N, C-alpha and C positions, 0 to 999 in steps of 0.2 A: 644475513639477508641480502639478497641481490637488490640492486638499486635500479629501478626503471619506472617508466610512466605507465600507468594503467589506463588503457583507452576507455574503460567503463566509466571513468570519472572525469575524463577530459572533455572540455567544451566541444560541442559539435556544431558545425555550421557549414555554409558554402565554402568551397575551396578558396583559400586566400583570406578567409575571415580570421582576424586576430583573436586569440583567446580573450574571453570576457573577463574584465576585472571583477574582483569580489563584490564591489559596490555598484557595478554598472546597472543592474536592474532598477536601483533606486532612482536613477535619472528619468525613469518613465513614470509620469504622474499617477496613472491608475495603479500600477504596481506599488508605488510608494504609499498611496493612500491605503491600499489593501494591507500592506506590511504593517503600517501603524495600527490599523484595526485588529490585525492578528495579534500584535503585541498586547493591546488592551484586553482583548478577549481571552487570550491564553493566560494572562496574568490572573484574570478571574477564575479560570479553570484550575490553576495550581492552588490558588487561595481556597477554592471550594474543596479540593482534595484534602488539604490540610485540615480544614474545618470539619469535614465529614469524618475523617479518620479520628480526630481528637474527640469529637462528639460521641462516636461509637465507643471509643476507649473509656469514656466517662459513663455512658449508659450501660454498657455490658462488656467489661474488660476480658473477653475471651479471645484468644488468638484467632480462632476460626471466624468469629463474628467480625472482628476488625478486618481480617483479610477479605471477608465478603463485601466490604465497602468497595474495595478496588475491583473485585469480581463483578459487582453490580454495575460499575461504570463500563467495563470493557466487554462483559459477556454478551450484551445485545449486539455488539459489532460482529461477533462470530456468526450470528444468525441473520442479521439484517444488512450487513455491508453489501453482499452481492445483489439482493433486490434493489438496494439504494443505488448501486452502481449501474444496474440496468436502467432504472428510471432516469438517472442522470445522463445516460447516453441517448435516450430516445425522446426526452421532453426538454422544454426550455429550462436550462440550469438556473437561471436567475430567479424565476418564479418559484421553482422547486426549493431553492436555498432560502428564500424569504419565508416560505411556509414553514420549513423545518425550524428556522431560527425563532419564529413566533412561538412555536411549541416550547423551545428551550427557555425563552423569556418567561413563559407561564409557569413551567414546572419548577425552575430554580427560584423564581419569585415566591411561589407557594411554599416551598421549603423554608425560605427565609422568614416569611410571615409566621408560619406555624412554629418555627423554632423560637422566634421572638416572643410568641404567646405561651411558650412552654408546653406545647401540645404534641411534641415529637417524641416517640419512643423508638426503640431499636428497629422494630419492624417497619414502621412508617418511614424512618430514615432510609432503610434499604429500598423500600418501594419507590420513594421519590428519587433516590439516587439512580435506581434502575430506569425510571422514566427519563432522567437526564441522559443516561447511557443510550437509550433508544434514540433520542434526538441527535446525539453526537454520532452514533452509528449511521443514521440516515444522512447526516450533513457531510461527513468527511470525504467519501468518494467523490461527490460532486464538487466540493470545495477544492480538493487537490487536483481534480481534472481541469479546473478553471485556470490554475497557475500557468500552465504552458500556453494558454491563450493570451496571456498578458505580456509575454516576452518572446523574442525570437529564439529559435532552437539553440543557437550558440550561447545564449545567456541562461539556459534552463538550469544548468548545474549551479551557477552562481545564485539564481533565484531560490532554488530549493535549499541551498546552504544558508542563505539569509533567513528563510523561514525557520529553519532549524535553530539558528542563532536567536531569533526572536522567541521561539518556544522555550529555549533553554536559558536565555537570560532572564525570562520571567520565572523559570524554575528556581533561579537564585533569589530574585526579588520577591516573588509571590509568597513563598513559605515564611520568609522573615516578616513581611508585612502582615500576613495572616496571623502569625504567632503574636505580634504586637496587638492586632485588633481583637483577637480572641481573648487575650489577657485583659484588655481594656473594656470590651463590650460584649464578648461572647461570640459564638460562631454564626449567629443570625446575620450579623453585619457582613460577614464574608459571603454568605449565600446570596444576600441582596445585591452585593457588588457584582457577583457573577451574572446575575440576571440582567443587570443594567449593561454589562460589558458586551452582551450579544447585540445590543442596539448599535454599537460602533460598526460592527460588520454589516448590519442592515443598512446603515447610513451610506456605506460605500456601494453596496449592491443595488440600491434603489435606482440611482441614475446610470449605472453601468449598462452598456449594451454590448453583446458579443458580436464582434465583426468577422469572426471566422465563417467562411462559406459553408453552407449546409448542402448535403446531397439532394439532388432533385428527386431521388427515389423516395417512396413512402417510408416512414419510420418503421423500425422493427416492432413486433409485438412483445409484450412484457416477458412471458415465459420463454418465447423463442430467443429473446435477447439474453436471458440468463443462461439458457442452454448453450448459446453460441459463445458466451464468455467462458464457460467451463471448458468447452471444447478447445478454445484458443489456448487456455492455460495448460491443458493436457498435452498439446502439441507444441508448446513453446519451451524448449530446454532452458533458455535464459531465465524465464520467469520461474520455472520449477526450482532452479538452483537458488534463486533469491528466497523463495518460500521455505525451502528446507533449511537454509542457514538462519532464517528468521525464527523458526521453531526451535532450533538448537540453542539460540542465544536467549530468546525472551522467556522461555520456560525457566531457564536457569536464573535470569535476572529479576523475575517477578517478586521474590521476597524482599528485595532491596527496599521497595516502596511499601509493601504490605506490612512488614514487621517493625518499621521504624517507630510508629507511635508507641507500641508496647515496650520496645527497647528503651525509649526515653522515659516513659512513665513508670515502668516497673523495675528495670535494671539500673537505670540512673537515678530514678526518683526525682526527675526534673519536670519542668512545666512546659507550656506551649512555646515560650520564647526559645528554649533549647531545641525543641522539636523543629521550630521554624528555622533556626540557625543551621541545624544539621541538614535539613532539607535544602536550605539555601547553599550549603557547602557543595552538595551534589550539583546544584544548578550552576554555581560558579565554575566547578570543574567542567561542566558541559559547555559553558561559554568559552572557556580557555581551549577546550578541545575543538570546538567549532571554528574559532578564530585561526587555529593552527592547522585545520584540516586541509585547506587548500595547499599549504606547503607540504604536508605529508603526502598528499595525492601526487605531487610532482616527483616524489622520491620513491614511493612504495606503491605496490599494487593494492587494489581493494581487498583482495584475499589476505594479504599480509596485514593490512590495517585491522580487518575483522579478527584475525588470529590473535594479534597483540592485544586488541581490546577485550577479547574473551578472557585471556589470562589476567588482564587488569581487573575485570569484573570479578573473577574468582578471588583475587587478592582483596578486593573491596568487601565482598561478602564474608570472607574469612575474618576480616577486621571487625565487622559487625558482631561476629560470634565471640571474638576473643578480647577485643580492646576494652579497657575498664572505665574510661572517662570520656567526657564530651570532646575534649581537645583532640585526642587520638582518633576518636570516631569521625571527627570532621575531616581529618586527613584521608581516612578510608572512603568517606563519601565523596570527597573531591576527586579521587582516582576513579571511583565507580561512575561518577557523573560524566567524566571525560570519556570513559569507555563507552558509556551509553550513547552519547551523541555521535561518536565515531561510527558505531555500528548502524544506528538508525539512519544517519545521513547517507552512508555508503550504500546500504541496501535500498533505501528509497530512491536514490539517483539511479541505481542499476535497474530497479523496477520501472521507473519512468522511461528510461532509454530503451527498454525491451518492449514497450507498448506502442503500437500504431495509434493514430488519432481516433479511429472508429471504435476501438474497444478500450480506450484509455480509462474511463471511469470504472468499468468492470474489472480491469486488471488491477487498478489501485484498490478496488474493493476487496479483491482476493488477497492482496498484500495486507490490508487492514484486518481482514477476517483472520488471517494467520497471526498477525500481531496481537489482536485483542483476544482471540481464542487461546493463544499461548500464555498471555498474561493472566487471563481468567483461570485457566486450568492450573497454571503454576501457583497462583495465589491461593486457590482453594486446596490444592494438593499439599503444598508446603504448610499451609495453615492448619490443615487437619493433622499432619504429621507433628507439628509443633504442639498441638493440643494433647496428643497422647505421649509425646516424649518431652522435648524442650525446643526453644527457639534456636539455640546453637546447633543442636542435632539436625534440625531441618535445614539450616543454612549450609552446614557441611554436606548434607545430601544433595542440595542444589548445586554446590560446587562440583561434586563428583559427577552429577548428571551433565553439567556443562562441559566437563573435560571429555567424557565419553562421547557426547554428541558432537563435539568439535572433531574428535578423531574419526568418527563415522562420516562426517561431511567434508573432511579436509581435501579429498580428491575431487570434489565438485567445485569448480572454480568459476568465479564471476568473469574473469578475463577471457575465458574460452569463447564466449559469445559476444564479447564487448564490441567487436568491430562491426557488428550487424547494424545497418542503417534502417531504422523503422520509420523514417520520414515518408510522407505520402508522395506518390508519383502520379503522372497522368494516367487516367483509367484506360484500360483496354477498350477499343471500339466495340460497341454492341454488335452481336452477330447480324449478318445480312439475312433477312427473311423474305420468303415469298408472300407471306400473309402475317398480320400481327398476331402475337400470342398473348393471351390474357395473363396478367401478372400472377394470378393465383393458380394457373395451370401447373401441374407437376405430378409426380416427380419428373425431373429432367436428367437424362443420362447424356453425358458428354464423352465422346470417343475421339481421341487424338492419336493418329498413326505416325510412327517413326520408322525409318529405315536406318539400321545401325549395322556397321561392319562387325562380324563375329568377334574379331580381336579386341573390340572396344566394349563388348557386352558387359563385363564386370564393372568397368568405370561408369557405364551408362546406368546400370542398376543402382550404383551408389548415388549418382546424381538424382535418380528418381526417388530415392528415399527422402531426400530433402524436398522434392516436389510433393510427395505424399503429405509430409508434415505441413507444408504450405497450404495445400488444398483443404485439408481437414481443419486447420486453425482458422481459415477464412470462411468456413461455414459448410463445407461439403459433408453430406451424410455418410458417404463411404468412398473408398478409393481402391483401385487395384491395377496391377500391371500384368499384361498377358503377352506371350510370345506365340507366334503362329507355328503350329506343329509341322506344317508343310514348307514353311519358308523361314529359316532362322534369322533372316535379315529383318523381318517385320515384327514390330512390337506395337502394342496398343495400350495406351493409358485410358482407363475408364473411371470416371467419378460421377457421383449422383448428387444433385442438389434437390432440396425439398420442393421448391417451386421455381417458376421462371424468374420471379422477383429475387429469390435467393441467388440464382445464378448471376443476374445482373449486378447484385451487390458484390459478388466476388470480383467483378471487373473494376469496381470502384474502391476496393480495399487493398489494392496492390501497393506495396512499399518499394523503396529502392532495393532492399534486400530480396524481396520477392521477384523483382525484375531480374536480379542477378541469378537467382535460382533457375528461373525459366530459361534464361539465356544459356546457362551451363548445360541444362538438359537438352535444349534444342541444338547445341553445338555438335552433338553426336549424330544428328539427322543428316543423312546423305541426300542432297538435292538442293537445287537453287531456290526453291520456294519453301516457305515454312511448313511444318507438319500439318497435313490436312485435318480439319476438325468437323465433326458432325454433332448436331444437337437433336436428341430424341426426346419428345415430350409425351408423357403418358396420356392416353385417351380417357381413361376412367379413374380419376383419383379417388382414393378411399374416403368414405364418409368421416372416418375418425380424424384424418388429417384436416379435412375441411372444418370440423368442429373446433380443433385446437387453433386454427387460424384466427378465430374470433378473439383470441387472447394474445 
């Protein structure tokens, strides 16, 4: 392996800013309080997962039903993460998060009470676990979008790594504590603790106020915000690479958590303490991997880390299929846990750095959709395969899938787009108008004329391909480039925005990278003044477009 620094994981800040230390964000009181609350709440989440898996293995010990417990938690994220991200980008995130957490307190508390009374069967367990999954799906995009508001950009990598360490240290502690509590008092206590743990996050959010400046323009509409988020992802090569690598890894890794209760209960004949200890071994591996990840990032690229972690996960899954006792399985889980946190942290940091502020929650939502959908699909698919064959067969098939998926995505690199700076820049001045234009008027056609020497035509067209992606991901409905048939020096860029308000939003969405793309394209223009621009506004907008503006 070559040794180099991957800019996708390097701290980013103003020129001359020293790299942030691993613990630097904890010196900020709000982030420190949030981090402690994350620790408490995530501990409850891991305890809940152990309790739900063990309870299902006791109620109905079928591999498919046990795997559905995990699917019930993560599947809602596949359908709800993008709507949740759109809401988090257009309304007050604090009020939104407090509302969602109130739902989580109610659902998990109800499951705890009903379990304590002995009224839970397999179907009710799945239903209430699904309800918890709905709350988590609605919470995560907004919650992850808040983190960059708590620290400066050059501390973002350290902050995300600290959050992953919190999540994975509780992965070690939570299962062991859950195994002890389940053996002592049953799974109801675990569910009740999870309900109370969400109150810790609410206690931090209630006094918090977001100090980030908001745009003076009206907020986007709900369906329009979702559509814009999808268009951004479709035109963002950096985010697409992250999503494809996430599918390749998480579909393969899903049986690690889905099959562990049955492996302990049926193949080892052991109890919840062993289950918790093995789950904790994976968490310990995750903590060790997280603590050493900063050092690894200085020596290896993100792509090399993901590749090594993929093969480590294949080794861990093979261990689950072959190793005969709890001690050897603990070693396999230790390796798998370290691989897990290396991939999750690397992809999460790459996704955050690929997202400008205005679409952050929607981009994170798409990452979470991919993560949860891959986990849900993998858990259900490998669980069904295990039901008709065996657990070792399903594990080996997951390993084969992971190897093939890695080979197919190996040429898609995180480092290729790592140098792009998505931090916001000053907005372009609004167009000078003879008379005001109503914000809901549209569509708006923008024409920009360039005079380019013929010998530079091919290089200009390559630069304009980047311009096309930039316009479309920032909200344009369509884009094209034309050359005058009578004058080969004259080129015209034409793009269409839905309304005048949509066009003004493009002016406010520019990032440092977008400015560089515009400057590169305009450098081919011959003339002392910038390329002339015209704005054409439709006189008779369609009724259908006006109807959808209500949403």
